[in-house]
C-alpha positions as CSV (number, residue, x, y, z in Angstrom):
1,M,0.1,0.0,0.2
2,S,0.9,3.5,-0.6
3,G,0.0,7.0,-0.4
4,T,-2.3,8.2,2.6
5,H,-3.5,5.6,5.1
6,S,-6.6,5.9,6.9
7,I,-6.9,4.8,10.6
8,L,-10.1,4.8,12.8
9,F,-8.9,5.4,16.1
10,V,-11.3,4.0,18.9
11,P,-9.6,4.6,22.3
12,G,-12.4,2.7,24.2
13,D,-12.8,2.4,28.1
14,G,-10.6,2.3,31.3
15,I,-6.9,2.8,30.3
16,G,-7.6,2.6,26.4
17,P,-7.6,6.6,26.0
18,E,-4.3,6.8,28.1
19,V,-2.2,4.0,26.2
20,M,-3.7,5.2,22.8
21,E,-2.6,8.7,23.5
22,E,1.3,7.3,23.4
23,V,-0.1,5.6,20.0
24,R,-0.9,9.1,18.6
25,R,2.4,10.3,19.9
26,V,4.6,7.6,17.7
27,I,2.5,8.1,14.8
28,D,3.2,11.6,14.8
29,W,6.7,10.7,14.9
30,F,6.4,8.5,11.8
31,A,4.5,11.0,10.1
32,R,7.1,14.0,10.9
33,K,10.4,11.8,10.5
34,R,9.3,8.8,8.1
35,N,7.0,10.1,5.7
36,L,4.1,8.2,6.9
37,H,0.7,9.8,5.3
38,V,-2.1,9.0,7.6
39,E,-5.6,10.4,8.1
40,I,-7.2,9.9,11.5
41,E,-10.8,9.7,12.4
42,D,-11.6,9.1,16.2
43,A,-14.9,7.0,17.2
44,L,-16.4,5.9,20.5
45,I,-16.8,2.1,21.2
46,G,-17.8,-0.1,24.3
47,G,-18.8,1.2,27.4
48,A,-18.0,4.9,26.4
49,C,-20.4,4.5,23.4
50,Y,-23.2,2.9,25.5
51,D,-22.7,6.0,28.0
52,A,-23.3,8.1,24.9
53,H,-25.7,6.0,22.9
54,E,-26.8,3.4,24.8
55,V,-25.5,1.2,22.4
56,A,-21.9,-0.6,22.5
57,I,-21.2,0.4,19.1
58,L,-23.0,2.8,16.3
59,D,-23.7,1.3,13.0
60,E,-21.9,4.3,11.5
61,T,-18.7,3.5,13.3
62,V,-19.0,-0.2,11.9
63,E,-19.1,1.4,8.5
64,K,-16.2,3.9,9.0
65,A,-14.3,0.9,10.1
66,K,-14.9,-1.1,6.9
67,R,-13.9,2.2,5.1
68,A,-10.5,2.6,7.1
69,D,-7.3,0.8,6.5
70,V,-7.2,0.0,10.1
71,V,-8.9,0.1,13.1
72,L,-6.6,1.0,16.3
73,L,-8.5,-0.2,19.3
74,G,-7.5,0.5,23.2
75,A,-9.6,-1.7,25.2
76,V,-13.4,-1.9,26.4
77,G,-15.5,-2.8,29.2
78,G,-15.4,-2.6,32.8
79,P,-17.8,-3.2,36.1
80,K,-19.5,0.0,35.4
81,W,-21.0,-1.9,32.5
82,R,-21.9,-5.1,34.0
83,D,-25.7,-4.8,34.1
84,V,-26.2,-3.2,30.5
85,P,-28.1,-5.5,28.4
86,F,-26.2,-8.8,27.3
87,E,-26.3,-7.5,23.5
88,Q,-24.9,-4.0,24.4
89,R,-22.1,-5.2,26.9
90,P,-19.1,-3.4,25.8
91,E,-17.7,-6.7,24.4
92,A,-20.4,-7.3,22.0
93,A,-18.8,-4.4,19.9
94,L,-15.6,-6.1,19.5
95,L,-17.8,-9.1,18.4
96,K,-19.6,-7.3,15.8
97,L,-16.7,-5.5,14.5
98,R,-14.9,-8.8,14.0
99,K,-18.0,-10.3,12.3
100,E,-18.8,-7.5,10.1
101,L,-15.3,-6.9,9.0
102,D,-14.9,-10.8,8.9
103,L,-11.8,-10.3,10.8
104,F,-11.2,-14.2,11.0
105,A,-7.4,-14.5,11.4
106,N,-6.0,-13.2,14.7
107,L,-2.3,-12.8,15.1
108,R,-0.8,-12.6,18.8
109,P,2.9,-12.7,19.2
110,A,4.5,-14.0,22.5
111,I,7.8,-12.2,22.3
112,C,10.1,-12.1,25.4
113,F,12.4,-9.1,25.0
114,A,15.6,-10.0,26.7
115,P,15.4,-7.2,29.3
116,M,12.2,-8.7,30.6
117,A,13.3,-12.6,30.7
118,D,13.3,-12.2,34.5
119,A,9.9,-11.0,34.6
120,S,8.5,-14.0,33.3
121,S,7.2,-16.7,35.7
122,L,9.2,-19.4,33.9
123,K,12.9,-19.8,34.3
124,R,15.1,-17.1,32.2
125,E,16.7,-20.1,30.3
126,L,13.2,-21.2,28.9
127,V,11.7,-17.8,27.6
128,E,14.9,-15.8,26.9
129,G,14.5,-15.4,23.2
130,L,10.9,-16.8,23.0
131,D,9.1,-15.9,19.7
132,I,5.8,-17.5,19.4
133,L,3.0,-16.6,16.8
134,I,-0.3,-17.8,17.7
135,V,-2.7,-17.8,14.7
136,R,-6.3,-17.8,16.1
137,E,-9.5,-18.3,14.1
138,L,-11.7,-15.5,15.2
139,T,-15.3,-15.5,13.6
140,G,-16.2,-19.2,13.9
141,G,-16.7,-21.9,16.7
142,I,-18.3,-22.0,19.8
143,Y,-18.1,-17.7,20.3
144,F,-20.6,-17.6,17.1
145,G,-22.2,-21.2,16.8
146,T,-25.8,-21.4,17.2
147,P,-28.1,-22.6,18.6
148,R,-26.9,-20.6,21.8
149,G,-28.8,-19.3,24.9
150,I,-30.0,-19.9,28.3
151,E,-33.5,-21.9,29.0
152,D,-35.7,-21.4,32.1
153,L,-36.3,-25.1,32.8
154,G,-39.0,-24.0,35.6
155,N,-38.7,-24.8,39.5
156,G,-35.6,-22.7,39.7
157,E,-33.6,-24.7,37.3
158,K,-32.0,-23.4,33.9
159,S,-30.0,-25.0,30.9
160,A,-27.4,-23.4,29.1
161,V,-26.1,-24.1,25.5
162,N,-23.2,-23.0,23.0
163,T,-22.3,-24.7,20.0
164,Q,-19.0,-25.4,18.8
165,R,-19.3,-25.4,14.6
166,Y,-16.6,-25.1,11.7
167,D,-16.8,-25.8,8.0
168,S,-14.1,-26.8,6.0
169,R,-13.8,-23.5,4.4
170,E,-13.3,-21.5,7.7
171,I,-10.5,-24.1,8.6
172,R,-8.7,-23.9,5.2
173,R,-8.5,-20.0,5.4
174,I,-7.0,-19.8,8.6
175,A,-4.7,-22.8,8.1
176,Q,-3.4,-20.9,4.9
177,V,-2.8,-17.8,7.0
178,A,-0.4,-19.8,9.5
179,F,1.3,-21.4,6.7
180,L,2.1,-18.2,4.9
181,L,3.3,-16.7,8.2
182,A,5.4,-19.8,9.0
183,R,7.3,-19.3,5.8
184,T,8.6,-16.0,6.9
185,R,9.5,-17.3,10.2
186,R,11.0,-21.0,11.2
187,S,8.6,-22.8,8.8
188,L,7.1,-24.9,11.7
189,V,3.0,-25.1,12.3
190,T,1.6,-26.7,15.2
191,S,-1.8,-27.4,14.6
192,V,-4.1,-27.6,17.9
193,E,-7.4,-29.3,18.4
194,K,-9.1,-32.0,20.5
195,R,-10.0,-34.7,17.8
196,N,-10.0,-37.5,20.6
197,V,-13.3,-36.0,21.9
198,M,-14.7,-33.6,19.4
199,E,-15.9,-33.8,15.7
200,T,-15.1,-30.4,15.2
201,G,-11.3,-31.5,16.0
202,I,-11.6,-34.3,13.5
203,L,-12.9,-31.8,10.8
204,W,-9.9,-29.5,11.9
205,H,-7.3,-32.2,11.6
206,E,-8.6,-33.3,8.3
207,E,-8.6,-30.0,6.6
208,V,-5.5,-28.5,8.0
209,T,-3.6,-31.8,6.8
210,R,-5.1,-31.5,3.3
211,T,-4.3,-27.9,3.0
212,H,-0.8,-28.6,4.1
213,E,-0.3,-31.5,1.6
214,R,-2.3,-29.4,-1.1
215,E,-0.1,-26.3,-0.9
216,Y,2.3,-26.1,1.9
217,S,4.3,-29.4,2.1
218,D,7.8,-27.0,2.3
219,V,6.6,-26.0,5.9
220,Q,7.0,-28.7,8.9
221,L,3.3,-29.5,10.3
222,E,2.7,-31.3,13.6
223,H,-0.4,-31.9,15.5
224,L,-1.1,-31.7,19.1
225,L,-4.0,-31.7,21.4
226,A,-4.9,-28.5,23.2
227,D,-4.3,-29.6,26.7
228,A,-0.8,-31.3,25.5
229,C,0.2,-28.0,24.0
230,A,-1.0,-26.0,27.1
231,M,1.4,-28.3,28.8
232,E,4.3,-27.8,26.6
233,L,4.0,-24.1,26.6
234,V,5.1,-24.4,30.2
235,R,7.7,-26.9,29.9
236,R,9.3,-26.2,26.4
237,P,7.8,-23.0,25.0
238,K,10.7,-22.2,22.8
239,R,9.9,-25.4,20.5
240,F,7.0,-23.8,19.0
241,D,7.3,-21.4,16.1
242,V,3.7,-20.6,14.8
243,I,0.5,-22.5,16.8
244,L,-2.7,-22.7,14.9
245,A,-5.8,-22.9,16.6
246,D,-9.6,-22.6,16.6
247,N,-11.7,-19.6,18.4
248,L,-11.7,-21.2,22.0
249,F,-8.5,-22.8,22.1
250,G,-6.8,-20.0,20.5
251,D,-8.2,-17.8,23.3
252,M,-6.9,-19.9,26.0
253,L,-3.5,-20.8,24.7
254,S,-2.3,-17.2,23.5
255,D,-3.3,-15.8,27.1
256,E,-1.1,-18.4,28.5
257,A,1.9,-17.7,26.2
258,A,1.1,-14.1,26.9
259,M,2.1,-14.6,30.6
260,L,5.5,-16.5,29.6
261,T,6.8,-13.1,28.6
262,G,6.3,-11.5,31.5
263,S,3.5,-9.0,31.4
264,L,0.1,-9.1,29.4
265,G,0.8,-5.2,29.2
266,M,3.4,-6.0,26.9
267,L,1.9,-7.7,23.8
268,P,-0.3,-6.6,20.9
269,S,-2.5,-8.6,18.5
270,A,-3.6,-8.0,14.8
271,S,-7.1,-9.3,13.6
272,L,-7.3,-9.3,9.7
273,G,-9.5,-10.4,7.0
274,E,-9.4,-11.8,3.6
275,M,-7.2,-9.9,1.1
276,D,-8.9,-8.6,-1.9
277,K,-7.9,-8.4,-5.4
278,D,-6.3,-5.0,-4.6
279,G,-4.3,-6.3,-1.8
280,R,-6.3,-4.7,0.8
281,R,-7.8,-6.1,3.9
282,A,-9.7,-5.2,6.6
283,A,-7.4,-4.9,10.0
284,M,-8.1,-4.2,13.7
285,Y,-4.9,-4.0,15.9
286,E,-5.4,-4.0,19.8
287,P,-3.6,-4.5,22.9
288,V,-3.9,-8.2,24.6
289,H,-4.8,-6.7,28.0
290,G,-8.0,-5.3,29.2
291,S,-9.3,-1.8,30.4
292,A,-8.0,-2.3,33.7
293,P,-10.7,0.0,35.3
294,D,-8.8,0.1,38.6
295,I,-5.9,2.1,37.5
296,A,-7.7,4.2,34.9
297,G,-6.9,7.9,34.7
298,E,-3.8,7.3,37.1
299,S,-1.4,7.6,34.4
300,V,0.4,4.1,35.6
301,A,-0.8,1.8,32.3
302,N,1.9,0.3,30.2
303,P,1.3,1.6,26.6
304,I,3.9,-0.7,25.0
305,A,1.2,-3.3,23.8
306,S,-0.6,-0.4,21.9
307,V,2.7,0.8,20.6
308,L,3.7,-2.7,19.3
309,G,0.0,-3.2,17.9
310,F,0.8,-0.1,15.6
311,A,4.3,-1.6,14.7
312,M,2.0,-4.7,13.5
313,A,-0.2,-2.2,11.7
314,L,3.1,-1.1,9.9
315,R,4.2,-4.4,9.1
316,Y,0.8,-6.1,8.2
317,S,-1.3,-3.4,6.6
318,F,0.9,-0.7,5.4
319,N,3.8,-3.0,4.0
320,R,6.7,-1.0,6.0
321,N,8.5,-3.6,7.6
322,E,11.7,-1.5,7.9
323,D,9.8,0.9,10.2
324,A,8.1,-1.9,12.1
325,A,11.3,-3.2,13.0
326,L,12.5,0.2,13.7
327,L,9.5,0.7,16.5
328,E,10.2,-2.9,17.9
329,Q,13.9,-2.2,18.2
330,A,13.0,1.4,20.0
331,V,10.6,-0.5,22.4
332,N,13.3,-3.0,23.1
333,D,16.1,-0.5,23.7
334,T,14.0,1.6,26.0
335,L,13.5,-1.5,28.0
336,E,17.3,-2.3,27.9
337,D,17.6,1.5,29.2
338,G,15.8,0.4,32.4
339,V,12.7,2.2,31.8
340,R,9.8,0.7,33.3
341,T,6.0,1.6,34.0
342,A,4.8,0.2,37.3
343,D,3.4,-3.1,36.0
344,I,6.9,-4.2,34.8
345,W,9.0,-2.6,37.3
346,Q,12.2,-4.4,38.9
347,E,14.5,-2.8,41.4
348,G,17.2,-0.4,40.0
349,C,14.9,0.4,37.3
350,E,13.7,3.8,36.5
351,K,9.9,4.2,37.1
352,V,8.0,6.3,34.7
353,S,4.2,7.1,34.0
354,T,2.3,6.3,30.7
355,S,3.5,9.3,28.8
356,G,6.9,8.7,30.3
357,M,7.2,5.5,28.5
358,G,5.9,7.0,25.4
359,E,8.4,9.8,25.8
360,N,11.0,7.5,25.9
361,I,10.0,5.3,23.3
362,V,10.3,8.2,21.0
363,S,13.2,9.6,22.1
364,R,14.9,6.0,21.5
365,L,13.1,6.1,17.9
366,E,14.9,9.7,17.3
367,S,18.3,8.3,18.4
368,N,18.0,5.0,16.4
369,A,17.0,6.8,13.6
370,A,19.7,9.2,13.5
371,A,22.2,6.3,14.2
372,S,20.9,4.3,11.1
């Protein structure tokens, strides 16, 4: 892609607006120093939107998201909206965006920056140099399958049902994403399911295997049951390269992998649609962490995950790999300098505010760019 890139900016709830302000700071630097042309439009989402309009997301915001090159999201939700109607809960806005934009491929990297290795719950030798990419199917499976709901059986009894459902096309297209990304990395895909007890797992295994044999035999493929994968993530995490999983297992395994790196506040994610004939695809980038309402407004939140989300946008939507690497290096060097927000602070490090972390990252961008 070239020319001017359009960004829909949706800070959301809790710490979302604070961390996204630092993303703006980074974008401004790339606009001034790296000839990045962007047009930014703001919109409400989640609880903030419900407070203003009594819906979690406006239809016009969905249309803006469809027109934008990328959506940059902060975070949504919080106890303030616990009692709103189920269909208007803040998280419903995310599900609607994913479905309306057909953001079927969720990419969640679990990268352990060297300065953060001692912050992991595992030993340094197990996580130092960790670089896993989890590719999660995002618009199918049990989160979207029907029938679903809660039925009142009378006499104080209820019954609840959710349906796990996948078809061949859904599995093939997410497998293709995993194999293509593996080709740019270490060429290993670990496909995860529960074929021993679930029919969807049997179909998942069959379709991934067929896709591999038909188009991607140059990439190594292995199959693991989801529970075995969870065990291996805490036993030998560096054995993995790309992990391919459905919506449910991908959700759980990516959170587990995230904690290996030391903090949820460090990790971004990308949700991508299918590429059209012009090379364009819908895309949304967001941090893995939640809205953290308990620290909202205190300027202590870690903006790194959101900043790295923009690095993913540079790589996957703007085709600016060099700029993405520049930003990732600036984050690493800032951590190497001992700069920390409260969630990742260690003895002997400098504790900074949310804006302080953003300032330090931009300062590192400046010095690294000048030295290159």
